C-alpha atoms as one frame of an Amber mdcrd trajectory, in Angstrom:
protein
  10.590 -28.469  42.946  11.911 -25.998  40.440  10.085 -24.448  37.482   9.780
 -26.341  34.103  10.503 -24.623  30.691   8.884 -26.088  27.808  11.167 -25.132
  24.890  10.535 -25.130  21.213  12.984 -27.476  19.327  13.947 -24.714  17.016
  15.595 -23.072  20.043  17.716 -26.117  20.587  18.795 -26.199  16.901  19.579
 -22.418  17.110  21.759 -22.637  20.309  23.569 -25.664  18.687  24.405 -23.680
  15.704  25.726 -20.791  17.746  27.881 -22.941  20.011  29.585 -24.279  16.654
  30.318 -20.857  15.228  30.996 -18.493  18.045  34.011 -18.969  20.454  34.939
 -18.665  23.092  31.473 -17.576  24.374  28.218 -15.898  23.254  25.393 -14.340
  25.383  21.706 -13.903  24.472  18.311 -13.642  25.476  15.249 -16.198  25.921
  11.874 -15.125  24.772   8.533 -16.621  25.821   5.697 -16.662  28.125   5.280
 -17.390  31.866   2.278 -19.264  33.384   1.491 -20.409  36.917   2.326 -23.940
  35.959   5.138 -23.754  33.438   7.013 -21.434  31.219   7.328 -21.479  27.485
  10.579 -20.607  25.555   9.690 -19.828  21.802  12.797 -17.866  20.754  16.454
 -17.421  21.794  18.286 -14.492  20.365  22.067 -13.896  20.557  23.408 -10.440
  21.651  24.491  -8.578  18.473  28.171  -8.055  18.143  29.461  -4.565  18.623
  31.136  -3.192  15.596  34.701  -3.411  17.144  34.140  -7.117  17.870  33.385
  -7.758  14.161  37.110  -7.114  13.477  38.208 -10.454  14.962  38.546  -8.756
  18.204  36.675 -11.471  20.335  37.250 -11.116  23.937  38.339 -14.376  25.744
  36.999 -13.732  29.498  33.458 -13.461  30.762  34.387 -10.333  32.627  34.609
  -8.560  29.369  30.980  -8.867  28.879  29.399  -5.493  28.076  26.546  -5.532
  30.556  25.299  -2.146  29.201  25.271  -3.481  25.643  23.213  -6.670  26.656
  20.662  -4.716  28.547  20.159  -2.208  25.814  19.523  -5.071  23.373  16.980
  -6.482  25.885  15.169  -3.221  25.935  14.999  -3.020  22.273  13.909  -6.534
  21.989  11.028  -6.044  24.487   9.693  -3.370  22.275   9.323  -5.902  19.474
   7.256  -8.350  21.629   3.389  -8.302  21.571   1.350  -8.716  24.620   2.031
 -12.071  26.577   5.666 -12.416  25.347   8.633 -11.194  27.393  12.307 -11.585
  28.008  12.300 -14.721  30.085  15.802 -15.089  30.804  19.527 -14.994  29.592
  21.819 -17.593  28.107  25.578 -18.151  27.935  27.288 -20.531  25.559  30.881
 -20.891  26.672  33.859 -23.195  26.488  34.634 -25.534  29.346  37.378 -23.309
  30.598  34.769 -20.484  31.060  32.052 -22.686  32.744  33.010 -21.900  36.222
  32.470 -18.097  35.866  29.308 -18.627  33.640  26.899 -18.735  36.465  27.961
 -15.450  38.097  27.891 -13.633  34.809  24.353 -14.926  34.150  23.047 -13.786
  37.629  24.395 -10.380  36.941  22.778 -10.215  33.580  19.500 -11.390  34.597
  19.022  -8.664  37.204  20.367  -6.031  34.986  18.140  -7.072  31.988  14.907
  -7.307  34.297  15.599  -3.754  35.787  16.292  -2.202  32.342  13.128  -3.638
  30.682  10.874  -2.892  33.627  12.252   0.743  34.096  10.528   1.767  30.815
   7.068  -0.015  31.645   4.104   2.033  32.861   2.710  -0.979  34.747   3.866
  -2.874  37.913   3.905  -6.692  38.194   1.186  -8.169  40.276   2.161  -9.781
  43.614   1.188 -13.213  42.594   2.952 -13.076  39.080   5.766 -15.409  38.282
   9.042 -13.601  39.007  11.480 -16.239  38.254  13.789 -15.757  35.344  15.882
 -18.391  33.533  19.610 -18.634  33.407  20.815 -21.181  30.784  24.302 -22.288
  30.571  25.518 -24.219  27.579  28.944 -25.881  27.099  30.018 -25.276  23.554
  32.141 -28.554  23.614  29.956 -31.122  25.321  26.603 -29.295  24.538  25.578
 -30.127  28.317  22.860 -27.718  29.298  22.407 -26.319  32.906  19.179 -24.445
  33.669  18.586 -22.401  36.815  16.191 -19.643  37.876  16.497 -16.416  39.977
  13.635 -14.700  41.580  14.139 -11.035  40.106  11.941  -9.649  42.944  14.660
 -10.735  45.448  18.015  -9.094  45.015  19.431 -11.806  47.270  17.868 -14.717
  45.461  20.038 -17.772  45.029  19.926 -20.111  42.090  17.309 -22.853  41.996
  17.393 -25.893  39.542  14.914 -25.803  36.703  13.825 -28.542  34.021  14.491
 -27.609  30.400  12.282 -29.786  28.113  12.318 -29.657  24.261   8.893 -30.086
  22.475   7.981 -29.583  18.833   5.313 -26.955  17.826   5.193 -25.228  21.312
   3.354 -22.249  20.131   1.755 -23.536  16.870  -1.785 -23.218  18.135  -1.611
 -20.237  20.689  -4.695 -17.964  20.827  -4.340 -14.432  19.553  -6.475 -11.579
  21.034  -6.748  -8.566  18.640  -8.224  -5.072  19.517  -8.223  -1.665  18.064
  -8.011   1.211  20.723  -9.092   4.732  19.864  -6.774   7.042  21.701  -7.517
  10.663  22.523  -5.163  11.820  25.265  -4.698  15.497  26.284  -1.418  16.108
  28.169  -0.984  19.631  29.587   2.802  20.933  29.578   3.362  22.795  32.831
   4.621  26.431  32.549   7.149  25.550  35.411   8.697  22.737  33.410  11.990
  23.433  31.608  12.085  22.358  28.075  13.831  19.168  28.613  10.918  17.966
  30.741   8.626  17.601  27.753   9.232  13.832  27.583   8.692  13.507  31.332
   5.438  15.514  31.118   4.203  13.132  28.391   5.242  10.114  30.396   3.259
  11.283  33.342   0.144  11.868  30.982   0.615   8.287  29.747   0.915   7.055
  33.317  -2.515   8.514  34.079  -4.035   7.126  30.886  -2.583   3.536  31.565
  -4.614   3.568  34.882  -7.763   4.114  32.869  -6.880   1.169  30.587  -6.371
  -0.961  33.731 -10.015  -0.139  34.694 -11.512  -0.934  31.264 -14.000  -3.733
  30.560 -12.975  -6.187  27.973 -15.461  -8.076  25.684 -14.046 -11.215  24.145
 -15.974 -12.167  21.168 -18.819  -9.957  22.337 -18.920 -11.430  25.985 -17.893
 -10.390  29.386 -16.184 -13.483  30.746 -15.243 -14.343  34.455 -11.724 -13.706
  35.191 -11.104 -17.211  36.546 -12.985 -18.809  33.734 -11.044 -20.828  31.100
 -10.450 -18.824  28.066 -10.880 -21.474  25.558 -14.410 -22.415  26.886 -16.906
 -21.706  24.094 -14.055 -21.132  21.504 -13.438 -24.948  20.779 -16.259 -25.121
  18.293 -14.482 -22.504  16.128 -11.391 -24.769  15.571 -13.107 -26.648  12.741
 -13.720 -23.481  10.870 -10.262 -21.961  11.101  -7.933 -22.690   8.191  -4.894
 -21.253   9.930  -3.481 -22.525  13.102  -3.887 -19.239  14.733  -7.167 -18.719
  16.551  -8.115 -15.108  16.707 -10.421 -13.722  19.251 -11.846 -10.106  18.720
 -11.717  -7.953  21.803 -13.669  -4.804  22.388 -12.249  -2.396  25.054 -14.912
  -0.249  26.901 -13.614   2.663  28.928 -15.531   3.043  32.134 -17.199   6.472
  32.844 -16.023   8.037  36.127 -17.451   5.912  38.867 -19.659   7.201  41.552
 -17.587   7.453  44.608 -17.945   8.540  48.294 -14.678  10.593  48.027 -15.112
  14.225  47.103 -13.312  14.911  43.821 -11.208  18.065  43.680  -9.891  19.982
  40.641  -6.347  21.382  40.318  -5.714  24.511  38.421  -2.185  24.447  36.831
  -0.582  27.288  34.621   0.398  25.568  31.384   2.552  26.661  28.449   0.920
  24.384  25.976  -0.286  20.717  25.531   0.258  17.582  23.618  -2.601  15.706
  22.165  -2.215  12.054  21.154  -4.934  10.929  18.869  -5.610   7.927  16.624
  -6.506   4.118  16.470  -3.830   1.726  17.660  -3.689  -1.933  16.874  -3.052
  -4.174  19.782  -2.401  -7.809  20.056  -1.592 -10.540  22.641  -0.765 -14.117
  22.401  -1.649 -16.715  25.082  -0.641 -20.407  25.555  -3.124 -23.166  24.998
  -2.743 -25.045  28.254  -6.000 -24.076  29.837  -5.239 -20.379  30.075  -7.440
 -18.246  32.387  -9.358 -15.238  31.016  -7.464 -13.018  33.488  -4.178 -14.025
  32.052  -5.231 -13.001  28.360  -6.684  -9.753  29.598  -3.679  -8.824  31.574
  -1.494  -9.538  28.459  -3.695  -7.459  26.277  -3.760  -4.455  28.716  -0.089
  -4.476  28.893   0.228  -4.542  25.081  -2.069  -1.611  24.762   0.037   0.456
  27.304   3.326  -0.746  25.910   2.578  -0.009  22.265   1.727   3.666  22.954
   4.475   4.324  25.394   7.029   2.672  23.134   5.938   4.662  20.081   6.368
   7.996  21.943   9.759   6.820  23.224  10.741   5.886  19.532   9.508   9.399
  18.379  11.636  11.119  21.020  14.740   9.044  20.198  14.171   9.940  16.360
  13.742  13.641  17.155  16.821  13.876  19.298  18.826  12.087  16.624  17.592
  14.077  13.759  16.470  17.481  14.990  17.544  17.834  18.576  14.748  18.130
  21.118  13.654  21.654  21.808  10.072  22.658  22.945  10.169  25.465  20.446
  10.077  23.168  17.505   6.672  21.675  18.767   4.613  24.739  18.537   1.553
  23.875  16.649   3.303  20.937  14.894   1.597  17.749  13.920   3.890  14.643
  14.331   2.945  11.121  13.231   3.749   8.276  15.505   5.224   5.248  13.970
   2.991   2.682  12.558   2.843  -1.023  13.909   3.642  -3.928  11.941   3.765
  -7.718  12.487   6.193 -10.331  11.107   5.634 -14.131  11.357   7.927 -16.524
  13.222   8.508 -19.865  11.389   6.641 -22.817  12.896   4.651 -20.670  15.194
   1.321 -18.914  15.229   2.782 -16.118  17.007   4.022 -12.887  15.230   6.576
 -10.402  16.437   6.038  -6.819  16.191   7.901  -3.651  15.317   7.349   0.140
  14.262   7.955   2.069  11.142   7.903   5.672  10.299   6.031   6.756   7.073
   9.430   7.244   5.263  11.115   3.936   6.425  11.764   1.468   3.646  11.268
  -2.281   4.121  15.026  -2.764   3.913  15.646  -0.786   7.064  12.916  -2.977
   8.957  14.623  -6.231   7.652  17.959  -5.043   8.877  16.569  -4.193  12.262
  15.019  -7.831  12.525  18.457  -9.267  11.649  20.354  -7.195  14.077  17.781
  -7.485  16.957  16.258 -10.767  16.631  18.849 -12.602  14.352  15.801 -13.334
  12.021  15.710 -12.861   8.249  12.457 -11.349   7.126  11.073 -11.352   3.690
   9.657  -7.852   2.484   6.235  -9.508   1.617   5.960 -10.914   5.170   5.914
  -7.505   6.765   2.328  -6.851   7.666   1.580  -3.151   8.381  -1.475  -3.270
  10.887  -2.476   0.307  10.821  -3.467   3.196   8.648  -0.598   5.760   7.804
  -2.310   8.625   9.762  -2.440   6.807  13.153
């Protein structure tokens, strides 16, 4: 039996609008959450057109799909997803003449997108994790939908049929887990590393830090809960007191002291030419479905958000420096750089908020433009909620 996708009705309306406007085909991403029993799709986002396509230069064959452009979009979108959300798959809306080639194009895109998104991540998927990703084919004329899945852990995976079921208010009452993590990471820069390895050194340092996060203890509303317990146990009484449909849980992250081990620890002495210190308080958030979620699902989603939000910010800072200043280690001597702040933006009809990052000198208009380009979503300036102090 194949997987079941519970899909927000607004996604159906969005796909229908796209099929009426864009011919002969359009590609895009499916965004949502996996669970052991079923998957939830809460957003669909079309691939932004390239500048040359805007000039009435629409390609007519699926072979002309720019795989690199689609995967670059997926990488950008994955940065804007808080913990618990991921790129669940890819869709193509195409005319009947292109239907025959659609499935092959979808298969290629699914594996490319997954590879691109995971390449940047500092964590590895668990063995028991859902690794099926959706390929959705929509006929622009008949509106017929064909949903199949591919196992992205198996390069030779063949398509399996899947159920695509629309439902209203899919994520209207999801639980949000919030925490603030104080970061103080010291990363030595090896004297043997050439200048261009600065980014690599920082990634190695973040890798070591991410393993500490994996070993942290998480207190949910002041309690340590059993991994296999239901997350909503003990929270149901809060529902009557909350005016909003979002139910927030406050999470404290406790870093473990070095554990006593039978293994001898050894120190390594390395010659360094300098160091990078990452300091501040970062706001982290994860969302979890309300269909009897387990504590371990919620904690895993929050752990990944903590790791992602710091590594994504470092990546954004490097991209900004390369574009505006050129990346040279000499520029970094005794310099203080501010990582971008995190912000959240609501999704209509959902308790889930999407995320992004802004530099201190970035205007609201630039953020609004980015949401339109990357997520095809119009955002009002007053709906942009900056979550952190300016000196994070």
